[in-house]
C-alpha positions in Angstrom: 38.9 -27.2 4.3 40.1 -27.3 7.9 42.5 -24.4 7.3 40.0 -22.2 5.4 38.6 -19.2 7.0 35.0 -17.9 6.4 34.8 -14.8 4.3 34.6 -11.4 6.0 31.2 -9.9 5.5 31.1 -6.1 5.9 27.5 -5.1 6.6 26.7 -1.5 6.5 23.7 -0.6 8.5 21.0 1.3 6.6 20.4 4.9 7.4 17.5 5.3 9.9 15.3 8.3 10.1 14.7 9.9 13.5 11.1 10.1 14.8 11.0 13.8 14.1 12.1 13.2 10.5 9.4 10.6 10.1 6.7 13.0 11.5 7.8 15.7 9.0 7.8 13.2 6.1 4.2 12.1 6.9 3.2 15.7 7.6 4.3 16.8 4.1 2.1 14.0 2.6 -0.9 14.9 4.8 -0.9 18.6 3.7 -1.8 17.6 0.2 -4.9 15.5 -0.5 -4.0 14.5 -4.0 -4.0 10.7 -4.8 -0.2 10.6 -5.0 0.4 12.2 -1.6 -2.3 10.0 0.1 -0.7 7.0 -1.5 2.8 8.1 -0.4 1.5 8.7 3.2 -0.1 5.2 3.3 3.2 3.6 2.1 5.3 5.5 4.5 2.9 4.5 7.4 3.2 0.8 6.3 7.0 1.1 6.4 6.9 2.8 9.8 4.3 0.4 11.4 5.7 -2.9 10.1 9.4 -2.3 9.6 9.0 -4.0 6.2 11.5 -3.6 3.4 10.7 -2.2 0.0 10.6 -5.5 -1.7 8.3 -7.0 0.9 5.8 -4.1 0.5 6.0 -4.1 -3.3 5.2 -7.9 -3.4 1.9 -7.4 -1.4 -1.1 -8.2 -3.5 -4.8 -7.3 -3.3 -7.5 -8.8 -5.5 -11.1 -7.5 -5.1 -12.6 -10.7 -6.4 -10.5 -13.4 -4.6 -10.0 -12.9 -0.9 -7.9 -16.0 -0.7 -5.2 -14.3 -2.8 -5.0 -11.2 -0.7 -2.0 -10.3 1.4 -3.9 -7.2 2.6 -7.3 -7.3 4.3 -9.8 -4.5 4.3 
């Protein structure tokens, strides 16, 4: 074990959108008032505001009848 080297881990940084690109993305969603576009805009804003990853956002839960189980408050 003393002669073993740790494995090389190559981490590729994820692509990051510039502020202008984020504004354009939210703007596209804001132009349309359909449920899907409003939902998309809300999700994009959550990503922007929190820096959360997709899995973290998709694991959020909300239960109208049990506040103790909610990850999101209204």
